[in-house]
Backbone as JSON Lines, residues from 0, in Angstrom:
{"i":0,"aa":"X","n":[91.4,-30.3,-66.82],"ca":[91.03,-30.47,-65.48],"c":[89.47,-30.76,-65.32]}
{"i":1,"aa":"X","n":[88.85,-29.95,-66.24],"ca":[87.37,-29.99,-66.16],"c":[86.94,-31.41,-66.44]}
{"i":2,"aa":"X","n":[87.64,-31.95,-67.5],"ca":[87.13,-33.62,-68.21],"c":[87.45,-34.29,-66.93]}
{"i":3,"aa":"X","n":[88.46,-34.2,-66.15],"ca":[88.68,-35.15,-65.05],"c":[87.44,-35.11,-64.07]}
{"i":4,"aa":"X","n":[87.14,-33.92,-63.56],"ca":[85.9,-33.56,-62.81],"c":[84.73,-34.26,-63.31]}
{"i":5,"aa":"X","n":[84.44,-33.92,-64.57],"ca":[83.2,-34.76,-65.36],"c":[83.49,-36.34,-65.09]}
{"i":6,"aa":"X","n":[84.44,-36.62,-65.38],"ca":[84.75,-38.19,-65.36],"c":[84.47,-38.74,-64.04]}
{"i":7,"aa":"X","n":[84.97,-37.88,-63.03],"ca":[84.74,-38.41,-61.46],"c":[83.33,-38.34,-61.11]}
{"i":8,"aa":"X","n":[82.6,-37.11,-61.77],"ca":[81.21,-37.29,-61.52],"c":[80.45,-38.25,-62.01]}
{"i":9,"aa":"X","n":[80.86,-38.62,-63.35],"ca":[80.17,-39.49,-64.03],"c":[80.37,-40.87,-63.34]}
{"i":10,"aa":"X","n":[81.43,-41.24,-63.01],"ca":[81.97,-42.48,-62.29],"c":[81.09,-42.35,-61.06]}
{"i":11,"aa":"X","n":[81.18,-41.53,-60.22],"ca":[80.49,-41.4,-58.9],"c":[79.06,-41.74,-59.08]}
{"i":12,"aa":"X","n":[78.39,-41.0,-60.29],"ca":[76.78,-41.29,-60.41],"c":[76.62,-42.9,-60.86]}
{"i":13,"aa":"X","n":[77.65,-43.38,-61.72],"ca":[77.23,-44.73,-62.03],"c":[77.55,-45.64,-60.92]}
{"i":14,"aa":"X","n":[78.47,-45.41,-60.19],"ca":[78.6,-46.32,-58.88],"c":[77.21,-46.16,-58.02]}
{"i":15,"aa":"X","n":[76.86,-44.94,-57.74],"ca":[75.63,-44.65,-56.97],"c":[74.46,-45.66,-57.39]}
{"i":16,"aa":"X","n":[74.48,-45.52,-59.24],"ca":[73.25,-46.21,-59.52],"c":[73.45,-47.63,-59.57]}
{"i":17,"aa":"X","n":[74.77,-48.14,-59.56],"ca":[75.13,-49.54,-59.54],"c":[74.7,-49.98,-57.92]}
{"i":18,"aa":"X","n":[74.94,-49.19,-57.2],"ca":[75.06,-49.44,-55.69],"c":[73.99,-48.45,-54.75]}
{"i":19,"aa":"X","n":[72.64,-48.52,-54.75],"ca":[71.88,-47.41,-54.24],"c":[71.99,-47.47,-53.04]}
{"i":20,"aa":"X","n":[72.13,-46.34,-52.55],"ca":[72.01,-46.28,-50.83],"c":[73.38,-46.51,-50.54]}
{"i":21,"aa":"X","n":[74.55,-46.81,-51.13],"ca":[75.97,-46.79,-50.66],"c":[76.62,-45.89,-50.45]}
{"i":22,"aa":"X","n":[76.15,-44.5,-50.93],"ca":[76.88,-43.39,-50.88],"c":[75.93,-42.15,-50.53]}
{"i":23,"aa":"X","n":[76.24,-41.34,-49.65],"ca":[75.35,-40.27,-49.41],"c":[75.69,-39.21,-50.3]}
{"i":24,"aa":"X","n":[74.81,-38.36,-50.98],"ca":[75.15,-37.17,-51.76],"c":[75.24,-36.0,-50.71]}
{"i":25,"aa":"X","n":[75.8,-34.97,-51.2],"ca":[75.88,-33.8,-50.26],"c":[74.4,-33.24,-49.83]}
{"i":26,"aa":"X","n":[73.6,-33.04,-50.95],"ca":[72.32,-32.8,-50.73],"c":[71.55,-33.56,-49.53]}
{"i":27,"aa":"X","n":[71.76,-35.01,-49.69],"ca":[71.03,-35.91,-48.5],"c":[71.67,-35.82,-47.33]}
{"i":28,"aa":"X","n":[73.09,-35.41,-47.14],"ca":[73.62,-35.3,-45.99],"c":[73.15,-33.97,-45.45]}
{"i":29,"aa":"X","n":[73.09,-32.83,-45.89],"ca":[72.63,-31.69,-45.68],"c":[71.01,-31.78,-44.97]}
{"i":30,"aa":"X","n":[70.35,-32.4,-45.77],"ca":[68.9,-32.75,-45.54],"c":[68.78,-33.69,-44.2]}
{"i":31,"aa":"X","n":[69.67,-34.61,-43.97],"ca":[69.51,-35.42,-42.79],"c":[70.02,-34.79,-41.83]}
{"i":32,"aa":"X","n":[71.09,-33.87,-41.68],"ca":[71.69,-33.2,-40.75],"c":[70.71,-32.2,-40.33]}
{"i":33,"aa":"X","n":[70.03,-31.56,-41.09],"ca":[68.83,-30.35,-40.98],"c":[67.73,-31.21,-40.09]}
{"i":34,"aa":"X","n":[67.4,-32.24,-40.71],"ca":[66.34,-32.91,-40.03],"c":[66.64,-33.59,-38.58]}
{"i":35,"aa":"X","n":[68.11,-33.96,-38.52],"ca":[68.31,-34.28,-37.18],"c":[68.33,-33.23,-36.17]}
{"i":36,"aa":"X","n":[69.04,-32.03,-36.45],"ca":[68.71,-30.96,-35.63],"c":[67.47,-30.6,-35.32]}
{"i":37,"aa":"X","n":[66.67,-30.46,-36.14],"ca":[65.26,-29.9,-35.87],"c":[64.44,-30.84,-34.87]}
{"i":38,"aa":"X","n":[65.03,-32.27,-35.09],"ca":[64.4,-33.19,-34.07],"c":[65.03,-33.06,-32.81]}
{"i":39,"aa":"X","n":[66.12,-32.9,-32.96],"ca":[66.95,-32.45,-31.47],"c":[66.21,-31.38,-30.76]}
{"i":40,"aa":"X","n":[66.09,-30.27,-31.53],"ca":[65.62,-29.16,-30.91],"c":[64.05,-29.26,-30.36]}
{"i":41,"aa":"X","n":[63.25,-30.09,-31.38],"ca":[61.9,-30.13,-31.07],"c":[62.03,-31.13,-29.77]}
{"i":42,"aa":"X","n":[62.74,-32.05,-29.81],"ca":[62.78,-33.03,-28.48],"c":[63.09,-32.35,-27.21]}
{"i":43,"aa":"X","n":[63.88,-31.16,-27.2],"ca":[64.36,-30.56,-26.11],"c":[63.0,-29.85,-25.62]}
{"i":44,"aa":"X","n":[62.39,-29.14,-26.53],"ca":[61.27,-28.23,-26.27],"c":[60.33,-29.22,-25.54]}
{"i":45,"aa":"X","n":[59.92,-30.5,-26.11],"ca":[59.05,-31.39,-25.43],"c":[59.42,-31.85,-23.86]}
{"i":46,"aa":"X","n":[60.81,-32.01,-23.88],"ca":[61.27,-32.52,-22.58],"c":[61.3,-31.27,-21.47]}
{"i":47,"aa":"X","n":[61.46,-29.83,-22.18],"ca":[61.29,-28.97,-20.87],"c":[59.79,-29.0,-20.64]}
{"i":48,"aa":"X","n":[58.84,-28.91,-21.5],"ca":[57.35,-28.75,-21.11],"c":[56.86,-30.05,-20.18]}
{"i":49,"aa":"X","n":[57.47,-31.13,-20.26],"ca":[57.17,-32.2,-19.67],"c":[57.78,-32.24,-18.26]}
{"i":50,"aa":"X","n":[59.06,-31.62,-18.05],"ca":[59.67,-31.23,-16.75],"c":[58.96,-30.28,-16.34]}
{"i":51,"aa":"X","n":[58.15,-29.16,-17.09],"ca":[57.65,-28.0,-16.17],"c":[56.27,-28.54,-15.68]}
{"i":52,"aa":"X","n":[55.63,-29.41,-16.22],"ca":[54.57,-30.09,-15.65],"c":[54.43,-31.27,-14.73]}
{"i":53,"aa":"X","n":[55.8,-31.4,-14.36],"ca":[55.93,-32.41,-13.45],"c":[55.34,-32.09,-12.11]}
{"i":54,"aa":"X","n":[54.52,-33.33,-11.58],"ca":[53.72,-33.17,-10.24],"c":[54.91,-32.72,-8.94]}
{"i":55,"aa":"X","n":[54.86,-31.67,-8.64],"ca":[55.47,-31.17,-7.44],"c":[54.88,-31.54,-5.8]}
{"i":56,"aa":"X","n":[53.73,-32.12,-5.96],"ca":[53.23,-32.78,-4.93],"c":[51.95,-31.87,-4.56]}
{"i":57,"aa":"X","n":[51.55,-32.07,-3.24],"ca":[50.38,-31.4,-2.95],"c":[50.66,-30.17,-1.9]}
{"i":58,"aa":"X","n":[50.06,-28.87,-1.98],"ca":[50.14,-28.26,-0.94],"c":[48.81,-27.82,-0.41]}
{"i":59,"aa":"X","n":[48.61,-27.59,1.01],"ca":[47.31,-27.36,1.33],"c":[47.36,-25.67,1.9]}
{"i":60,"aa":"X","n":[46.15,-25.02,1.24],"ca":[46.21,-23.76,1.48],"c":[45.16,-23.36,2.29]}
{"i":61,"aa":"X","n":[45.42,-22.5,3.72],"ca":[44.35,-22.05,4.46],"c":[43.96,-20.58,4.09]}
{"i":62,"aa":"X","n":[42.9,-20.29,3.86],"ca":[42.65,-18.98,3.31],"c":[41.3,-18.56,3.76]}
{"i":63,"aa":"X","n":[41.14,-17.07,3.58],"ca":[39.87,-16.55,3.68],"c":[38.97,-17.12,2.65]}
{"i":64,"aa":"X","n":[37.67,-17.21,2.69],"ca":[36.75,-17.41,1.37],"c":[36.7,-16.35,0.63]}
{"i":65,"aa":"X","n":[37.02,-15.14,0.92],"ca":[36.83,-13.9,0.0],"c":[37.84,-13.25,-0.54]}
{"i":66,"aa":"X","n":[39.14,-14.02,-0.33],"ca":[40.42,-13.3,-0.9],"c":[40.69,-13.65,-2.17]}
{"i":67,"aa":"X","n":[40.7,-12.71,-2.9],"ca":[40.8,-12.7,-4.43],"c":[42.42,-12.84,-4.83]}
{"i":68,"aa":"X","n":[43.22,-12.35,-4.1],"ca":[44.63,-12.55,-4.38],"c":[45.3,-13.95,-4.11]}
{"i":69,"aa":"X","n":[44.53,-14.49,-2.97],"ca":[44.91,-15.95,-2.72],"c":[44.51,-16.82,-3.89]}
{"i":70,"aa":"X","n":[43.47,-16.5,-4.4],"ca":[43.14,-17.38,-5.57],"c":[43.94,-17.36,-6.93]}
{"i":71,"aa":"X","n":[44.69,-16.08,-7.06],"ca":[45.56,-15.87,-8.12],"c":[46.79,-16.66,-7.45]}
{"i":72,"aa":"X","n":[47.02,-16.54,-6.21],"ca":[48.64,-17.37,-5.92],"c":[48.19,-18.86,-5.98]}
{"i":73,"aa":"X","n":[46.97,-19.28,-5.83],"ca":[46.65,-20.84,-6.22],"c":[46.96,-20.93,-7.59]}
{"i":74,"aa":"X","n":[46.16,-20.35,-8.24],"ca":[46.53,-20.47,-9.82],"c":[48.03,-20.36,-10.29]}
{"i":75,"aa":"X","n":[48.82,-19.7,-9.69],"ca":[50.29,-19.5,-9.87],"c":[50.99,-20.79,-9.26]}
{"i":76,"aa":"X","n":[50.53,-21.36,-8.34],"ca":[51.25,-22.81,-7.74],"c":[50.75,-23.96,-8.59]}
{"i":77,"aa":"X","n":[49.52,-23.83,-9.0],"ca":[48.94,-24.87,-10.01],"c":[49.73,-24.91,-11.47]}
{"i":78,"aa":"X","n":[49.76,-23.7,-11.88],"ca":[50.66,-23.59,-13.26],"c":[52.17,-23.56,-13.27]}
{"i":79,"aa":"X","n":[52.48,-23.77,-11.9],"ca":[54.09,-24.37,-11.41],"c":[54.21,-25.62,-11.53]}
{"i":80,"aa":"X","n":[52.99,-26.56,-11.35],"ca":[53.01,-28.06,-11.13],"c":[52.51,-28.45,-9.92]}
{"i":81,"aa":"X","n":[52.08,-27.79,-9.12],"ca":[51.66,-28.34,-7.82],"c":[50.08,-28.6,-7.72]}
{"i":82,"aa":"X","n":[49.82,-29.66,-7.08],"ca":[48.58,-29.77,-6.73],"c":[48.13,-28.83,-5.33]}
{"i":83,"aa":"X","n":[46.91,-28.44,-5.44],"ca":[46.43,-27.53,-4.34],"c":[45.22,-27.89,-3.86]}
{"i":84,"aa":"X","n":[45.37,-27.93,-2.51],"ca":[43.97,-28.27,-1.81],"c":[43.86,-27.09,-1.13]}
{"i":85,"aa":"X","n":[42.58,-26.81,-1.01],"ca":[42.13,-25.35,-0.58],"c":[41.15,-25.68,0.66]}
{"i":86,"aa":"X","n":[41.55,-25.02,1.72],"ca":[40.66,-24.84,3.02],"c":[40.32,-23.5,3.27]}
{"i":87,"aa":"X","n":[39.12,-23.17,2.94],"ca":[38.47,-21.76,3.27],"c":[38.28,-21.82,4.89]}
{"i":88,"aa":"X","n":[38.6,-20.79,5.49],"ca":[38.7,-20.74,7.08],"c":[37.98,-19.32,7.41]}
{"i":89,"aa":"X","n":[37.13,-19.15,7.96],"ca":[36.82,-17.98,8.69],"c":[37.54,-17.37,9.55]}
{"i":90,"aa":"X","n":[38.51,-18.36,10.18],"ca":[39.48,-17.46,11.26],"c":[40.79,-18.27,10.82]}
{"i":91,"aa":"X","n":[41.62,-17.4,9.76],"ca":[42.68,-17.64,9.4],"c":[43.8,-17.57,10.27]}
{"i":92,"aa":"X","n":[43.84,-16.85,11.69],"ca":[44.62,-16.63,12.35],"c":[45.17,-17.98,13.45]}
{"i":93,"aa":"X","n":[43.92,-18.62,13.43],"ca":[44.02,-19.89,14.08],"c":[45.03,-21.03,13.42]}
{"i":94,"aa":"X","n":[44.89,-21.13,11.97],"ca":[45.76,-21.72,11.21],"c":[47.37,-21.48,11.44]}
{"i":95,"aa":"X","n":[47.37,-20.07,11.22],"ca":[48.66,-19.5,11.45],"c":[49.39,-19.69,12.7]}
{"i":96,"aa":"X","n":[48.74,-19.72,13.99],"ca":[49.12,-19.95,15.1],"c":[49.34,-21.61,15.42]}
{"i":97,"aa":"X","n":[48.59,-22.37,14.81],"ca":[48.59,-23.93,14.87],"c":[49.99,-24.32,14.03]}
{"i":98,"aa":"X","n":[50.46,-23.3,12.98],"ca":[51.57,-23.96,12.06],"c":[52.66,-23.2,12.64]}
{"i":99,"aa":"X","n":[52.64,-22.4,13.7],"ca":[53.85,-21.69,14.33],"c":[54.57,-20.65,13.39]}
{"i":100,"aa":"X","n":[53.68,-19.89,12.71],"ca":[54.08,-18.9,11.9],"c":[54.26,-17.62,12.77]}
{"i":101,"aa":"X","n":[55.39,-16.98,12.98],"ca":[55.39,-15.64,13.59],"c":[54.74,-14.66,13.44]}
{"i":102,"aa":"X","n":[53.98,-14.0,14.32],"ca":[53.09,-12.82,14.03],"c":[53.52,-11.9,13.06]}
{"i":103,"aa":"X","n":[54.9,-11.63,13.16],"ca":[55.44,-10.35,12.37],"c":[55.61,-10.87,10.87]}
{"i":104,"aa":"X","n":[55.17,-12.04,10.5],"ca":[55.32,-12.57,9.21],"c":[54.02,-12.71,8.49]}
{"i":105,"aa":"X","n":[53.16,-12.46,9.09],"ca":[51.64,-12.93,8.86],"c":[51.46,-12.09,7.32]}
{"i":106,"aa":"X","n":[50.58,-12.95,6.72],"ca":[50.07,-12.62,5.46],"c":[48.51,-12.89,5.23]}
{"i":107,"aa":"X","n":[48.01,-13.0,3.93],"ca":[46.74,-13.26,3.74],"c":[46.43,-14.75,3.73]}
{"i":108,"aa":"X","n":[47.47,-15.7,3.41],"ca":[47.1,-17.15,3.39],"c":[48.14,-17.92,3.74]}
{"i":109,"aa":"X","n":[47.99,-19.17,4.31],"ca":[49.34,-20.07,4.93],"c":[49.05,-21.38,4.22]}
{"i":110,"aa":"X","n":[50.27,-21.94,4.02],"ca":[50.08,-22.97,3.12],"c":[51.15,-23.9,3.83]}
{"i":111,"aa":"X","n":[50.89,-25.26,3.77],"ca":[51.56,-26.4,4.35],"c":[51.83,-27.44,3.25]}
{"i":112,"aa":"X","n":[53.15,-27.89,3.42],"ca":[53.38,-28.96,2.56],"c":[54.82,-29.65,2.99]}
{"i":113,"aa":"X","n":[54.96,-30.83,3.0],"ca":[55.93,-31.65,3.35],"c":[56.7,-31.31,4.77]}
{"i":114,"aa":"X","n":[55.99,-30.95,5.68],"ca":[56.25,-30.47,6.91],"c":[56.84,-28.95,7.06]}
{"i":115,"aa":"X","n":[56.79,-28.34,5.98],"ca":[57.02,-27.06,5.89],"c":[55.9,-25.94,5.72]}
{"i":116,"aa":"X","n":[55.98,-24.86,6.31],"ca":[54.84,-23.9,6.07],"c":[55.41,-22.84,5.17]}
{"i":117,"aa":"X","n":[54.52,-22.31,4.45],"ca":[54.69,-21.04,3.42],"c":[53.62,-20.06,3.71]}
{"i":118,"aa":"X","n":[53.95,-18.92,4.12],"ca":[53.22,-17.82,4.5],"c":[53.02,-16.72,3.38]}
{"i":119,"aa":"X","n":[51.73,-16.59,2.97],"ca":[51.86,-15.67,2.16],"c":[52.02,-15.83,0.63]}
{"i":120,"aa":"X","n":[52.36,-14.76,-0.15],"ca":[52.61,-15.09,-1.83],"c":[54.18,-15.49,-1.94]}
{"i":121,"aa":"X","n":[54.61,-16.69,-1.45],"ca":[55.82,-17.28,-1.74],"c":[56.07,-17.64,-3.2]}
{"i":122,"aa":"X","n":[56.95,-17.23,-3.86],"ca":[57.08,-17.87,-5.29],"c":[57.27,-19.25,-5.3]}
{"i":123,"aa":"X","n":[56.35,-19.88,-6.18],"ca":[56.54,-21.43,-6.39],"c":[57.79,-22.19,-6.43]}
{"i":124,"aa":"X","n":[58.65,-21.62,-7.17],"ca":[60.05,-21.94,-7.34],"c":[60.74,-22.16,-6.03]}
{"i":125,"aa":"X","n":[60.6,-21.23,-5.09],"ca":[61.24,-21.32,-3.71],"c":[60.58,-22.2,-2.73]}
{"i":126,"aa":"X","n":[59.29,-22.6,-3.2],"ca":[58.51,-23.54,-2.41],"c":[59.12,-24.92,-2.91]}
{"i":127,"aa":"X","n":[59.38,-25.03,-4.32],"ca":[59.84,-26.35,-4.56],"c":[61.26,-26.62,-4.25]}
{"i":128,"aa":"X","n":[62.18,-25.39,-4.2],"ca":[63.51,-25.75,-3.67],"c":[63.39,-25.96,-2.33]}
{"i":129,"aa":"X","n":[62.71,-25.39,-1.46],"ca":[62.56,-25.89,0.0],"c":[62.16,-27.44,-0.04]}
{"i":130,"aa":"X","n":[61.35,-27.91,-0.66],"ca":[60.77,-29.11,-0.58],"c":[61.75,-30.07,-1.16]}
{"i":131,"aa":"X","n":[62.52,-29.81,-2.01],"ca":[63.5,-30.39,-2.64],"c":[64.73,-30.75,-1.74]}
{"i":132,"aa":"X","n":[65.43,-29.32,-1.14],"ca":[66.5,-29.33,-0.41],"c":[66.53,-29.58,0.92]}
{"i":133,"aa":"X","n":[65.37,-29.48,1.58],"ca":[65.0,-29.85,2.75],"c":[65.68,-29.11,3.72]}
{"i":134,"aa":"X","n":[65.85,-27.79,3.83],"ca":[66.76,-26.97,4.87],"c":[66.13,-27.1,6.35]}
{"i":135,"aa":"X","n":[66.84,-26.97,7.19],"ca":[66.51,-26.77,8.66],"c":[65.91,-25.49,9.22]}
{"i":136,"aa":"X","n":[64.65,-25.25,8.42],"ca":[64.01,-24.26,8.85],"c":[62.5,-24.77,8.98]}
{"i":137,"aa":"X","n":[61.52,-23.99,9.53],"ca":[60.37,-24.22,9.72],"c":[59.49,-23.97,8.58]}
{"i":138,"aa":"X","n":[59.92,-22.59,7.64],"ca":[59.29,-22.23,6.15],"c":[59.63,-21.0,5.84]}
{"i":139,"aa":"X","n":[58.9,-20.51,4.91],"ca":[59.32,-19.32,4.14],"c":[58.25,-18.47,4.36]}
{"i":140,"aa":"X","n":[58.33,-17.22,4.29],"ca":[57.24,-16.22,4.5],"c":[57.5,-14.94,3.72]}
{"i":141,"aa":"X","n":[56.36,-14.33,3.06],"ca":[56.36,-12.98,2.32],"c":[55.19,-12.19,3.02]}
{"i":142,"aa":"X","n":[55.77,-11.59,4.12],"ca":[54.69,-10.73,4.89],"c":[54.16,-9.88,4.31]}
{"i":143,"aa":"X","n":[52.72,-9.48,4.65],"ca":[52.16,-8.53,3.93],"c":[51.77,-8.93,2.75]}
{"i":144,"aa":"X","n":[51.56,-8.21,1.81],"ca":[51.21,-8.32,0.21],"c":[51.89,-7.47,-0.6]}
{"i":145,"aa":"X","n":[53.17,-7.81,-0.86],"ca":[53.93,-6.95,-1.94],"c":[53.45,-7.02,-3.33]}
{"i":146,"aa":"X","n":[53.37,-6.0,-4.09],"ca":[52.84,-5.87,-5.33],"c":[53.26,-6.65,-6.3]}
{"i":147,"aa":"X","n":[54.51,-6.96,-6.08],"ca":[55.34,-7.79,-7.3],"c":[55.37,-9.38,-6.9]}
{"i":148,"aa":"X","n":[54.79,-9.55,-5.71],"ca":[54.65,-11.08,-5.33],"c":[53.79,-11.91,-6.33]}
{"i":149,"aa":"X","n":[53.95,-13.3,-6.55],"ca":[53.07,-14.06,-7.37],"c":[51.61,-13.9,-6.94]}
{"i":150,"aa":"X","n":[50.39,-13.79,-7.61],"ca":[49.07,-13.55,-7.31],"c":[48.67,-12.3,-6.9]}
{"i":151,"aa":"X","n":[49.83,-11.09,-6.58],"ca":[49.57,-9.98,-6.47],"c":[49.91,-9.08,-7.99]}
{"i":152,"aa":"X","n":[50.86,-9.45,-8.76],"ca":[51.27,-9.18,-9.94],"c":[50.79,-7.73,-10.39]}
{"i":153,"aa":"X","n":[51.33,-6.6,-9.46],"ca":[50.71,-5.34,-9.65],"c":[51.97,-4.48,-10.41]}
{"i":154,"aa":"X","n":[53.04,-4.74,-9.7],"ca":[54.08,-3.96,-10.17],"c":[55.43,-4.68,-10.08]}
{"i":155,"aa":"X","n":[56.74,-3.85,-9.91],"ca":[57.81,-4.51,-9.92],"c":[58.72,-4.03,-8.58]}
{"i":156,"aa":"X","n":[58.05,-4.04,-7.51],"ca":[58.73,-3.65,-6.44],"c":[59.69,-4.84,-5.78]}
{"i":157,"aa":"X","n":[60.53,-4.48,-5.4],"ca":[61.53,-5.34,-4.46],"c":[60.81,-5.64,-3.02]}
{"i":158,"aa":"X","n":[60.99,-7.04,-3.16],"ca":[60.36,-7.57,-1.92],"c":[61.27,-8.65,-1.1]}
{"i":159,"aa":"X","n":[61.06,-9.09,0.26],"ca":[62.19,-10.04,0.8],"c":[61.22,-11.35,1.07]}
{"i":160,"aa":"X","n":[61.91,-12.33,0.86],"ca":[61.27,-13.61,1.13],"c":[62.14,-13.99,2.48]}
{"i":161,"aa":"X","n":[61.43,-14.24,3.65],"ca":[62.13,-14.61,4.75],"c":[61.96,-16.04,5.28]}
{"i":162,"aa":"X","n":[62.91,-16.73,5.89],"ca":[63.2,-18.19,6.27],"c":[62.77,-17.91,8.14]}
{"i":163,"aa":"X","n":[62.13,-18.74,8.62],"ca":[61.93,-18.57,9.85],"c":[61.91,-20.08,10.45]}
{"i":164,"aa":"X","n":[62.41,-20.11,11.71],"ca":[62.88,-21.42,12.54],"c":[61.58,-21.83,13.52]}
{"i":165,"aa":"X","n":[61.61,-23.0,13.84],"ca":[60.66,-23.25,15.09],"c":[61.11,-22.51,16.33]}
{"i":166,"aa":"X","n":[62.17,-22.16,16.55],"ca":[62.7,-21.18,17.76],"c":[62.43,-19.75,17.43]}
{"i":167,"aa":"X","n":[61.91,-19.37,16.17],"ca":[61.51,-17.96,16.05],"c":[62.55,-17.07,15.42]}
{"i":168,"aa":"X","n":[63.73,-17.87,15.03],"ca":[64.89,-16.99,14.21],"c":[64.4,-16.81,12.88]}
{"i":169,"aa":"X","n":[64.55,-15.32,12.37],"ca":[63.68,-15.19,11.17],"c":[65.02,-14.25,10.41]}
{"i":170,"aa":"X","n":[65.25,-14.72,9.24],"ca":[66.32,-14.39,8.24],"c":[65.99,-14.29,6.77]}
{"i":171,"aa":"X","n":[66.43,-13.22,6.22],"ca":[66.14,-13.05,4.78],"c":[66.59,-14.48,4.02]}
{"i":172,"aa":"X","n":[65.58,-14.96,3.28],"ca":[66.17,-16.17,2.38],"c":[66.33,-15.74,1.22]}
{"i":173,"aa":"X","n":[65.76,-14.84,0.57],"ca":[65.8,-14.17,-1.02],"c":[65.41,-12.82,-1.01]}
{"i":174,"aa":"X","n":[66.0,-12.33,-2.09],"ca":[65.08,-10.9,-2.37],"c":[64.66,-11.07,-4.06]}
{"i":175,"aa":"X","n":[63.53,-10.62,-4.09],"ca":[62.88,-10.67,-5.31],"c":[62.43,-9.2,-5.9]}
{"i":176,"aa":"X","n":[62.32,-9.06,-7.05],"ca":[61.9,-7.79,-7.53],"c":[60.65,-7.9,-8.49]}
{"i":177,"aa":"X","n":[60.36,-9.33,-8.8],"ca":[59.11,-9.23,-9.64],"c":[58.7,-11.08,-9.5]}
């Protein structure tokens, strides 16, 4: 039996020598498969990075010129793919009132984009979701300054993101813990 195996091996090698490239060896197959898999994985990583860097549009942020956490939230939005236009204002309450933010939801900064208002430290993924899904709300708010909210980044406390309408209806949109 070992003679037959040797013969087949010899014949196979002679055939490959006579017709180079006509038959793939096991080693070539494994190398090609591994290389293809590596390219597939690398392509997925590159695609995800490009998808993460997609321009989500421009948001306009109204804030006090001295607020540090607003600057950190702006950096969070930029890292998430938004272009940010900043408007420092000595009287931020005027901006909140003109954009119909309920006073019970006030926070340190107010953002406007795509006809929606985002009050305070609203996570970028929720801003993107609202702009994509276009729900029938005026906007989202994270009242006060929860320690876990983007831009605060101090702890892991649970906080609520509220939706509000033009008629003043306020409801919990989502609960976050970090």
